[in-house]
C-alpha positions as CSV (number, residue, x, y, z in Angstrom):
1,M,0.0,0.4,-0.3
2,K,2.6,2.3,0.6
3,E,4.3,2.1,-2.6
4,M,0.7,2.4,-4.4
5,F,0.9,6.2,-2.5
6,Q,4.3,6.8,-3.7
7,L,3.2,5.7,-7.3
8,L,-0.1,7.9,-6.4
9,K,2.5,10.6,-5.7
10,L,3.8,10.6,-8.6
11,T,1.1,12.2,-10.8
12,L,0.3,14.5,-8.3
13,G,3.2,16.4,-9.8
14,Q,0.9,17.7,-12.9
15,K,-1.7,18.6,-10.6
16,N,-3.3,21.2,-13.6
17,K,-3.8,17.9,-16.0
18,L,-4.7,15.8,-12.9
19,T,-7.1,18.3,-11.8
20,I,-8.9,18.4,-15.4
21,A,-8.7,14.6,-15.5
22,F,-10.5,14.3,-12.3
23,I,-13.3,17.2,-13.1
24,C,-13.9,15.2,-16.2
25,S,-14.2,11.8,-14.4
26,I,-16.6,13.5,-12.0
27,F,-19.1,14.4,-15.1
28,V,-18.6,10.5,-16.6
29,A,-20.1,9.7,-12.9
30,F,-22.9,12.5,-13.2
31,F,-23.8,10.6,-16.5
32,T,-24.2,7.5,-15.2
33,Y,-25.8,8.0,-12.5
34,V,-28.5,10.3,-14.8
35,F,-28.7,7.3,-17.2
36,V,-29.9,4.7,-14.8
37,N,-32.4,7.5,-13.3
38,L,-33.8,7.1,-16.8
39,V,-34.6,3.2,-16.5
40,Q,-37.4,3.7,-13.8
41,P,-39.7,6.2,-15.9
42,I,-38.9,3.7,-19.2
43,I,-40.4,0.8,-17.5
44,D,-43.0,2.4,-15.4
45,G,-44.5,4.2,-18.2
46,M,-44.3,0.7,-20.4
47,I,-46.5,-1.0,-17.7
48,K,-48.5,1.9,-17.2
49,L,-48.6,2.0,-13.8
50,T,-51.1,4.0,-12.3
51,P,-50.1,6.4,-9.7
52,Q,-51.5,4.9,-7.0
53,E,-49.4,1.7,-7.6
54,V,-46.4,3.5,-7.9
55,P,-44.8,4.3,-4.7
56,R,-44.0,7.8,-4.3
57,R,-40.3,8.9,-4.9
58,T,-38.7,12.3,-6.0
59,G,-35.8,11.4,-8.1
60,L,-33.5,13.2,-10.0
61,V,-35.7,12.8,-13.7
62,D,-38.4,13.9,-11.6
63,F,-37.0,16.7,-10.4
64,V,-35.6,17.2,-14.3
65,F,-39.2,17.1,-15.6
66,N,-40.6,19.2,-13.1
67,N,-38.3,22.4,-13.8
68,L,-38.2,21.9,-17.7
69,H,-42.5,21.4,-17.0
70,V,-41.9,18.5,-19.2
71,A,-46.0,17.1,-20.0
72,K,-46.5,12.7,-19.6
73,D,-47.1,12.8,-23.2
74,Q,-44.2,14.6,-24.3
75,L,-41.9,11.6,-22.4
76,M,-42.3,9.5,-25.6
77,W,-39.9,11.9,-27.4
78,F,-37.7,13.9,-24.5
79,I,-36.3,10.8,-23.0
80,P,-34.6,9.3,-25.7
81,L,-33.5,12.9,-26.9
82,L,-32.3,12.9,-23.0
83,L,-30.7,9.6,-23.6
84,V,-28.5,10.7,-26.3
85,I,-27.6,13.7,-24.3
86,V,-26.3,11.3,-21.5
87,I,-24.6,9.1,-24.1
88,F,-22.9,12.0,-25.9
89,G,-22.0,14.1,-22.2
90,K,-20.5,10.6,-21.0
91,G,-18.4,9.9,-23.8
92,L,-17.0,13.6,-24.1
93,F,-16.0,13.5,-20.8
94,T,-14.6,9.8,-21.0
95,F,-12.8,10.7,-23.7
96,L,-11.1,14.4,-22.0
97,S,-10.3,12.1,-19.2
98,S,-8.8,9.4,-20.7
99,F,-6.7,12.0,-22.9
100,F,-5.6,14.2,-19.7
101,M,-4.5,10.7,-17.7
102,K,-2.3,9.9,-20.4
103,S,-0.4,13.0,-20.9
104,V,0.0,13.1,-17.0
105,G,1.7,9.7,-17.6
106,L,3.7,10.7,-20.7
107,N,5.0,13.9,-18.4
108,I,5.6,11.2,-15.4
109,V,7.6,9.1,-17.7
110,K,9.4,11.5,-19.3
111,D,10.2,13.3,-15.9
112,L,11.3,9.9,-14.5
113,R,13.6,9.2,-17.3
114,N,15.5,12.0,-17.2
115,D,16.0,11.6,-13.4
116,L,17.2,8.3,-13.5
117,F,19.5,9.2,-16.8
118,E,21.0,12.3,-14.6
119,H,20.9,10.1,-11.6
120,L,23.0,7.7,-13.5
121,V,25.5,10.5,-15.1
122,Y,26.3,11.2,-11.6
123,Q,27.0,8.0,-10.3
124,S,30.3,7.1,-9.2
125,P,32.6,4.4,-11.4
126,Q,32.1,1.9,-8.9
127,Y,28.6,2.0,-8.9
128,F,28.8,0.6,-12.5
129,D,31.9,-1.9,-11.4
130,H,28.8,-3.5,-9.5
131,T,25.7,-3.3,-11.7
132,P,25.2,-4.8,-15.6
133,T,24.5,-2.5,-18.0
134,G,21.8,-4.8,-19.2
135,E,19.9,-4.2,-15.6
136,L,20.3,-0.5,-16.0
137,M,18.7,-0.7,-19.5
138,S,15.7,-2.7,-18.3
139,R,14.9,-0.8,-15.4
140,L,15.1,2.5,-17.5
141,T,13.0,1.4,-20.5
142,N,10.9,-1.8,-19.3
143,D,10.1,-0.8,-15.7
144,V,9.1,2.7,-16.9
145,D,7.0,1.7,-19.3
146,K,5.2,-0.4,-17.2
147,I,4.9,2.6,-14.9
148,Q,3.5,4.5,-17.8
149,E,1.0,1.7,-18.3
150,A,0.4,1.8,-14.9
151,V,-0.2,5.8,-14.8
152,S,-1.6,7.0,-18.0
153,G,-4.3,3.7,-18.1
154,S,-5.1,2.9,-14.8
155,M,-4.5,4.9,-12.6
156,G,-7.0,7.2,-14.8
157,E,-9.2,4.3,-14.9
158,L,-9.1,3.6,-11.1
159,I,-10.5,7.4,-10.1
160,Q,-12.5,7.4,-13.0
161,E,-14.3,4.1,-12.0
162,I,-14.4,5.2,-8.0
163,L,-16.3,8.0,-8.8
164,V,-18.4,5.8,-11.3
165,L,-18.8,3.3,-8.4
166,F,-19.6,5.8,-6.1
167,A,-22.4,7.6,-8.3
168,L,-24.2,4.1,-9.0
169,L,-24.1,3.4,-4.9
170,V,-25.5,6.5,-4.1
171,Y,-28.6,5.7,-6.7
172,I,-28.6,2.3,-5.5
173,F,-29.0,3.6,-1.4
174,I,-31.5,6.1,-2.6
175,T,-33.7,4.1,-4.5
176,D,-34.3,1.1,-1.8
177,W,-31.7,1.7,1.3
178,R,-32.9,-1.9,2.7
179,L,-32.2,-3.9,-0.8
180,A,-29.0,-2.1,-1.1
181,L,-28.1,-3.7,2.3
182,A,-29.2,-6.8,1.2
183,S,-27.3,-6.8,-1.9
184,F,-24.1,-5.8,0.0
185,I,-24.7,-8.6,2.7
186,I,-21.7,-11.0,0.6
187,A,-20.0,-8.1,-1.1
188,P,-17.0,-8.6,1.3
189,L,-16.4,-11.7,0.3
190,A,-14.5,-9.7,-2.8
191,V,-12.7,-8.1,-0.7
192,I,-10.2,-11.0,0.6
193,P,-9.5,-12.6,-2.4
194,L,-8.4,-9.1,-4.1
195,A,-6.2,-8.2,-1.5
196,V,-4.6,-11.9,-2.6
197,F,-4.8,-11.1,-5.8
198,S,-3.1,-7.9,-5.5
199,R,-0.5,-9.3,-3.4
200,Q,0.7,-12.3,-5.9
201,L,0.6,-9.9,-8.7
202,K,2.9,-7.6,-7.3
203,K,5.0,-10.4,-6.3
204,K,4.9,-12.3,-9.8
205,G,5.2,-9.0,-11.6
206,M,8.5,-8.4,-9.5
207,D,9.6,-11.9,-10.4
208,S,8.6,-11.1,-14.2
209,Q,10.7,-8.0,-14.3
210,I,14.2,-9.2,-13.0
211,K,13.7,-11.9,-15.6
212,I,13.2,-9.2,-18.4
213,A,16.1,-7.3,-16.9
214,N,18.4,-10.8,-17.2
215,I,17.5,-10.8,-21.1
216,Y,18.8,-7.3,-21.5
217,N,22.1,-8.4,-19.6
218,L,22.6,-11.1,-22.4
219,L,21.6,-8.8,-24.8
220,H,23.9,-6.3,-24.2
221,E,26.8,-8.5,-23.4
222,T,26.7,-10.6,-26.8
223,I,26.2,-7.5,-28.9
224,T,29.2,-5.7,-27.7
225,G,31.1,-8.9,-27.5
226,N,30.1,-9.9,-30.5
227,R,34.1,-10.3,-31.8
228,I,34.7,-12.4,-28.7
229,V,32.0,-14.8,-29.4
230,K,32.6,-15.7,-33.0
231,A,36.4,-15.5,-32.0
232,F,35.6,-18.6,-29.7
233,T,32.9,-20.1,-32.0
234,M,30.6,-19.6,-28.8
235,E,27.5,-18.9,-30.7
236,K,25.5,-21.7,-29.4
237,F,27.1,-21.4,-26.0
238,E,25.1,-18.0,-26.1
239,L,22.4,-19.0,-27.8
240,K,21.8,-21.3,-24.8
241,K,22.3,-19.0,-22.2
242,F,19.3,-16.8,-24.0
243,F,17.1,-19.5,-24.6
244,H,17.0,-20.2,-20.6
245,A,16.5,-16.7,-20.1
246,T,13.4,-16.3,-22.6
247,Y,12.4,-19.6,-20.9
248,E,12.4,-18.1,-17.5
249,Y,10.8,-15.2,-18.7
250,F,8.4,-17.0,-20.5
251,K,7.6,-19.3,-16.8
252,A,7.6,-16.0,-14.6
253,G,5.1,-14.1,-17.5
254,T,2.8,-17.6,-17.7
255,R,2.3,-17.4,-13.6
256,L,1.6,-14.3,-13.9
257,A,-0.9,-14.4,-16.0
258,W,-2.7,-16.9,-14.3
259,T,-3.2,-14.7,-11.6
260,G,-4.3,-12.2,-13.5
261,S,-6.6,-13.7,-15.8
262,L,-8.0,-15.6,-12.5
263,T,-9.0,-12.2,-11.1
264,S,-11.6,-11.5,-13.4
265,P,-13.4,-14.4,-13.9
266,F,-13.4,-14.8,-10.1
267,M,-14.9,-11.3,-9.6
268,E,-17.7,-12.2,-12.7
269,F,-18.7,-15.6,-10.4
270,L,-19.3,-13.2,-6.9
271,G,-21.1,-10.9,-9.2
272,G,-23.4,-13.8,-10.0
273,I,-23.8,-14.6,-6.8
274,V,-25.1,-11.1,-5.7
275,G,-26.9,-10.6,-9.1
276,A,-29.1,-13.8,-8.2
277,F,-29.6,-12.7,-4.3
278,I,-30.6,-9.2,-5.5
279,L,-33.7,-10.7,-7.6
280,F,-34.6,-12.7,-4.7
281,V,-34.9,-9.8,-2.7
282,G,-36.0,-7.7,-4.9
283,S,-39.0,-9.5,-6.1
284,M,-40.2,-9.5,-3.1
285,R,-39.6,-5.9,-2.4
286,I,-42.0,-5.5,-5.7
287,A,-44.5,-7.7,-4.1
288,Q,-44.6,-5.9,-0.6
289,G,-45.2,-2.4,-2.7
290,Y,-42.0,-1.2,-1.5
291,I,-41.0,-0.5,-4.8
292,S,-42.3,-0.2,-8.3
293,P,-40.6,-2.5,-11.3
294,G,-39.2,0.7,-13.1
295,D,-37.4,1.3,-9.1
296,F,-36.3,-2.5,-9.2
297,A,-35.3,-2.8,-12.8
298,S,-33.3,0.8,-12.6
299,F,-31.7,-0.4,-9.4
300,V,-30.5,-4.1,-11.3
301,V,-29.1,-1.9,-13.9
302,A,-27.1,-0.3,-11.9
303,I,-26.1,-2.7,-9.7
304,F,-24.6,-4.6,-12.9
305,Y,-23.8,-1.5,-14.1
306,S,-21.5,-0.7,-10.9
307,Y,-20.3,-4.5,-11.9
308,T,-18.3,-3.1,-15.1
309,P,-16.5,-0.6,-12.6
310,I,-15.2,-3.1,-10.2
311,K,-14.4,-5.5,-12.9
312,R,-12.0,-2.3,-14.5
313,L,-11.1,-1.7,-11.1
314,S,-9.8,-5.3,-10.8
315,R,-8.1,-4.7,-14.2
316,A,-6.5,-1.5,-12.9
317,N,-5.6,-3.2,-9.9
318,N,-3.2,-5.7,-11.7
319,V,-1.8,-3.5,-14.1
320,I,-1.1,-0.8,-11.2
321,Q,0.4,-3.7,-9.3
322,H,2.7,-4.3,-11.8
323,G,3.6,-0.9,-12.1
324,V,4.5,-0.8,-8.5
325,A,6.5,-3.3,-8.9
326,S,8.3,-1.5,-11.8
327,Y,8.1,1.4,-9.6
328,N,10.4,-0.3,-7.0
329,R,12.9,-1.2,-9.1
330,V,13.3,2.0,-10.5
331,N,13.6,3.7,-7.1
332,E,16.3,1.2,-6.0
333,I,18.4,3.3,-8.2
334,L,17.3,6.8,-7.2
335,Q,17.6,6.0,-3.6
336,D,21.6,4.4,-4.4
337,R,23.3,7.8,-3.7
338,P,26.4,8.4,-5.1
339,K,29.4,7.5,-2.9
340,I,31.7,10.4,-4.5
341,V,30.2,13.5,-4.4
342,D,31.6,17.3,-3.7
343,H,32.2,18.4,-0.2
344,P,29.7,20.8,1.4
345,K,32.3,23.5,1.4
346,A,33.8,22.4,-1.7
347,Y,35.0,25.3,-4.3
348,P,36.5,25.2,-7.7
349,L,39.6,24.4,-8.6
350,P,41.9,27.2,-9.4
351,Q,44.1,26.9,-12.8
352,V,46.6,24.2,-11.6
353,K,50.4,24.3,-12.0
354,G,50.3,20.3,-11.8
355,K,52.2,19.5,-8.8
356,V,51.0,16.3,-7.5
357,K,51.6,14.4,-4.4
358,F,50.4,11.5,-3.1
359,E,50.5,11.1,0.8
360,N,50.8,8.0,2.5
361,V,47.8,6.6,0.2
362,S,45.7,3.7,0.7
363,F,43.0,1.8,-1.5
364,S,40.9,-1.5,-1.4
365,Y,38.0,-2.0,-3.1
366,N,36.5,-3.8,-0.2
367,E,38.0,-5.3,3.2
368,A,39.0,-8.4,1.0
369,R,40.8,-6.5,-2.4
370,P,43.4,-4.2,-0.8
371,V,45.2,-2.8,-4.1
372,L,47.4,-0.2,-2.8
373,Y,49.0,0.0,0.1
374,N,50.8,3.9,1.7
375,I,51.9,5.1,-1.6
376,N,54.1,7.9,-1.2
377,F,55.5,10.4,-3.9
378,E,55.8,13.7,-5.5
379,V,55.5,15.0,-9.3
380,Q,56.8,18.5,-10.0
381,P,54.6,20.6,-13.0
382,T,55.7,19.7,-16.3
383,E,57.8,16.4,-15.3
384,T,56.6,13.0,-16.8
385,V,56.3,10.1,-14.7
386,A,55.9,6.5,-16.2
387,L,53.8,3.7,-13.7
388,V,54.9,0.4,-14.8
389,G,54.3,-2.8,-13.3
390,L,53.0,-6.4,-13.7
391,S,48.8,-5.9,-14.3
392,G,47.5,-5.8,-11.1
393,A,49.9,-3.8,-9.6
394,G,47.9,-0.7,-9.4
395,K,49.2,1.6,-11.9
396,T,45.2,2.5,-13.0
397,T,43.6,2.6,-9.4
398,I,46.4,5.4,-8.6
399,I,45.4,7.4,-11.9
400,N,41.3,6.4,-10.7
401,L,42.5,8.3,-7.4
402,L,43.9,11.4,-9.0
403,S,40.5,11.9,-10.8
404,R,38.4,10.8,-7.9
405,F,37.0,8.2,-9.8
406,Y,37.5,6.4,-6.3
407,E,37.9,7.4,-2.8
408,P,41.4,6.7,-0.9
409,T,40.7,4.4,2.0
410,S,43.6,6.2,3.8
411,G,45.8,9.2,2.7
412,R,45.1,12.3,0.4
413,I,46.1,13.3,-2.3
414,T,46.9,17.1,-3.3
415,I,47.4,19.1,-6.3
416,D,49.4,22.1,-6.0
417,D,49.2,21.7,-2.4
418,I,45.3,21.8,-2.7
419,D,43.5,18.5,-1.2
420,I,41.0,17.5,-4.2
421,R,38.7,16.4,-1.7
422,E,38.3,19.6,-1.0
423,V,37.4,21.2,-4.6
424,S,34.7,20.6,-7.1
425,I,34.6,17.2,-8.1
426,S,33.6,18.7,-12.5
427,S,36.7,21.5,-11.6
428,L,39.2,19.1,-10.5
429,R,38.1,16.8,-13.6
430,S,38.1,19.6,-16.5
431,Q,42.0,20.0,-15.5
432,I,43.0,16.3,-16.4
433,G,42.9,15.1,-19.9
434,M,43.1,11.4,-19.6
435,V,43.6,8.5,-22.8
436,T,42.6,5.3,-21.5
437,Q,43.0,2.0,-22.6
438,D,39.5,1.4,-22.7
439,L,38.7,3.0,-26.2
440,I,35.4,5.5,-25.4
441,L,34.0,6.8,-28.4
442,F,30.7,7.7,-29.2
443,N,28.1,6.8,-32.4
444,D,28.7,10.4,-33.8
445,T,31.2,12.8,-36.5
446,V,35.3,12.6,-35.8
447,R,34.3,16.4,-35.2
448,N,32.2,15.8,-32.0
449,N,34.6,13.0,-30.5
450,I,37.0,15.2,-31.2
451,A,35.4,18.3,-29.2
452,Y,33.6,16.3,-26.7
453,G,32.7,18.3,-23.6
454,L,33.7,21.6,-25.6
455,E,31.3,23.8,-26.8
456,D,31.0,26.2,-29.7
457,I,35.0,25.2,-30.4
458,E,36.6,26.4,-33.9
459,I,37.1,23.7,-36.8
460,E,40.9,25.2,-36.6
461,K,41.3,24.0,-33.3
462,I,40.0,20.2,-34.0
463,I,42.4,20.1,-37.2
464,E,45.0,21.3,-34.7
465,A,44.7,18.7,-32.3
466,A,44.3,16.0,-34.9
467,K,47.1,16.9,-36.6
468,A,49.3,16.9,-33.5
469,A,47.7,13.5,-32.9
470,K,48.9,12.1,-36.4
471,A,44.5,11.5,-37.1
472,H,44.2,14.5,-39.5
473,D,45.1,12.7,-42.8
474,F,43.8,9.3,-41.9
475,I,40.2,11.9,-41.2
476,M,40.8,13.4,-44.5
477,E,40.3,10.1,-46.7
478,L,36.7,9.4,-44.8
479,P,33.9,10.0,-46.9
480,Q,32.6,13.4,-44.9
481,E,35.9,13.9,-43.4
482,Y,35.9,15.8,-40.1
483,D,31.9,14.7,-40.4
484,S,31.9,11.4,-41.1
485,I,29.7,9.2,-38.7
486,I,32.6,7.0,-36.8
487,G,30.4,3.9,-35.5
488,E,29.5,2.8,-31.8
489,K,32.9,2.9,-29.9
490,G,34.4,3.8,-33.5
491,G,33.6,0.9,-34.7
492,L,34.0,2.0,-38.2
493,L,37.7,3.0,-37.7
494,S,40.8,0.6,-37.0
495,I,41.7,0.2,-33.1
496,G,44.8,2.6,-34.3
497,Q,42.6,5.2,-36.0
498,S,40.3,5.2,-32.9
499,Q,43.0,5.6,-30.1
500,R,44.7,8.4,-32.2
501,I,40.9,10.4,-32.0
502,A,41.0,9.8,-28.5
503,I,44.5,11.5,-28.2
504,A,43.2,14.0,-30.1
505,R,40.3,14.7,-27.8
506,A,42.6,14.8,-24.9
507,L,44.9,17.6,-27.0
508,L,41.6,19.8,-27.8
509,K,41.2,19.8,-24.1
510,N,44.8,21.9,-23.3
511,P,45.4,20.5,-19.8
512,P,47.6,21.3,-17.1
513,I,47.6,17.2,-16.3
514,L,47.5,14.4,-18.8
515,I,47.0,11.4,-18.3
516,L,47.7,8.5,-20.9
517,D,47.0,4.7,-19.8
518,E,48.2,2.4,-22.3
519,A,47.3,5.4,-25.3
520,T,49.7,3.6,-27.7
521,S,49.3,0.0,-26.8
522,A,47.1,-0.5,-29.1
523,L,49.3,0.8,-32.3
524,D,51.7,-0.5,-34.9
525,S,55.6,0.2,-34.9
526,E,55.0,3.1,-37.4
527,S,51.8,4.6,-35.8
528,E,53.2,4.6,-32.1
529,R,56.4,6.3,-33.7
530,M,54.8,9.1,-34.9
531,I,52.4,9.7,-31.7
532,Q,55.3,9.2,-29.7
533,L,56.8,12.1,-31.7
534,A,54.0,14.4,-31.3
535,L,53.1,13.5,-27.6
536,A,56.6,14.7,-26.7
537,N,56.0,18.2,-28.4
538,V,52.7,18.6,-26.5
539,M,53.8,16.8,-22.9
540,K,57.1,19.8,-22.6
541,N,54.2,22.0,-20.9
542,R,52.1,19.4,-18.7
543,T,52.6,17.0,-15.9
544,T,51.8,13.9,-17.3
545,F,51.4,10.3,-16.1
546,V,52.1,8.1,-18.7
547,I,51.2,4.3,-17.9
548,A,52.9,1.6,-20.1
549,H,53.8,-2.3,-20.8
550,R,55.8,-1.1,-23.9
551,L,59.0,0.2,-21.3
552,S,60.7,1.3,-24.6
553,T,58.0,4.3,-24.6
554,V,59.2,5.5,-20.9
555,R,63.0,6.0,-21.1
556,N,62.7,9.5,-21.6
557,A,60.3,10.0,-18.2
558,H,61.9,12.0,-15.6
559,K,60.7,10.0,-12.9
560,I,59.5,5.9,-13.2
561,F,57.8,4.5,-10.6
562,V,58.1,0.8,-10.2
563,L,54.9,-0.9,-8.8
564,D,54.6,-4.2,-7.1
565,R,51.7,-5.6,-5.3
566,G,50.4,-2.4,-4.1
567,K,53.6,-0.9,-3.1
568,I,56.2,1.3,-5.2
569,A,58.5,-1.1,-5.5
570,E,61.6,1.4,-7.2
571,M,62.0,4.9,-8.5
572,G,64.5,6.7,-10.8
573,T,65.1,7.2,-14.1
574,H,65.7,4.7,-17.1
575,R,69.3,4.4,-16.2
576,E,69.1,4.8,-12.5
577,L,66.5,1.4,-12.8
578,C,68.8,-0.3,-14.8
579,Q,71.8,0.3,-12.8
580,K,70.3,-1.3,-9.8
581,N,69.9,-4.6,-11.5
582,G,65.6,-4.7,-9.6
583,I,62.0,-5.2,-11.1
584,Y,62.7,-2.6,-13.6
585,K,65.5,-4.1,-15.1
586,K,63.8,-7.6,-15.1
587,L,61.1,-6.4,-16.7
588,Y,63.0,-4.5,-19.3
589,D,65.4,-7.3,-20.1
590,L,62.5,-10.1,-20.4
591,Q,60.4,-7.7,-22.9
592,F,63.9,-6.6,-24.7
593,L,64.1,-10.1,-25.6
594,E,60.6,-10.8,-26.4
595,D,61.0,-7.9,-28.9
596,K,63.5,-9.0,-30.5
597,E,62.2,-12.8,-31.1
598,N,59.4,-11.5,-32.2
599,I,61.5,-9.1,-35.0
600,S,63.7,-12.7,-35.9
């Protein structure tokens, strides 16, 4: 019930349209009330009862007839005309109510999707380490669609049918309150199964959404990793996983359909019991002269007419329970706050020179996975520092901490003697350029990929950055040059070309601190040589961190930090480290032999 109110609270944000829809629903209920009132004069008129035979009761129709001065001989044409007006009025306001509620639902879903996406954009990287992409896609699309269905259709239908049901109940009790009370003796029987169905629908709806999210996960993994799937000829394996996932969703959907389909006929059966009981008691009331046949006919019409809103309420409840289950899943994301946020008193980082210092910095992803132990070093402005070591030694983690993708478990990091936790995240990252081994390019033009994050940048500066990254020549050979679409993750380019686009993007940003995380790892020797020449000029006036497995690329670094199992094992220049005959020398000799063997 709490989640139901939360879902209803979403609709209250669209007060104007919701108010119009509510007023229209009131008119729908009113015209329904008038419609059942018309049955009594029609039936009694057909039977031609004398005034003495009809119990005296002034109703809405009598009030209308008296105020409009409609004579009995005019009823033959006036009642059909009034019936047409009532039906038209009900249809018009039903349309308006439905339209405005759908508009409310569309606005809510738009805002909800925007809130979700904004929330995800500002989430910390570690959030995405633990949350599958397909799961997030499912909640942004499938779950939000369920919420829209619940709000646009069912929430409006719920409000309208409650009003209609209320109007019919008012008429029923006005007509004969004793007969009405007798009719509702067995009505509470419907409440118990409805509550049971609601709980089951919510539970099974949640299970169904989890299963469809698993399908999204498999789709995302298989599509993005299609080359690996084909390289290892794992098509049948992936098909088997996907078929199993769709079968699980089919089973969950079947259980959901079983419960949902059972609701309506069960309510219909209860309605039949109520109808039979009404016929029995009503016949006795007519025989005793308390009501006329027309009164009883209109009473029965109202009772059976009320079955329609009850049935629709049951159906709307099914959809709303699905929506509630989906809202719970969406709300889980919205309530998961980013782990890394600005300090309440954070201020913009002023333009820095590039002095970087790590003081007793340790970090672990969790208690069972320590990554860095008591890291201490200082880098002066415009120095080039290389981080080397085996995979998993902690090289990339140091870079991630500097960019505040993660927070140190202990210790502090400063830039120009300013603790990076004291400044705003956006101002910090705006002064750090990064080229990573995981190429992040977008399905957009070359121009927009290079100028990513920079608005109204001149094409001349984009070309200058491309030339510095040795990318201009191959860009000019593309079909539309700088306006060419490069595909998802740069799929229409070679890996080397994509990497040079990423380097051009970092160069265009012109940051005082530059990070090159395996920036030349995927290049052939000729491309690597050209980019190394370009980077040598670019790195002169900025602090540069270079992470490279190819030790030949870091010979000219001012400092080389050798990491081993989360600690800085060695520190010095290429010449100094080779003379120490330690880890760096062994790595360098091993790589030299491998390169020599590859050449031979």
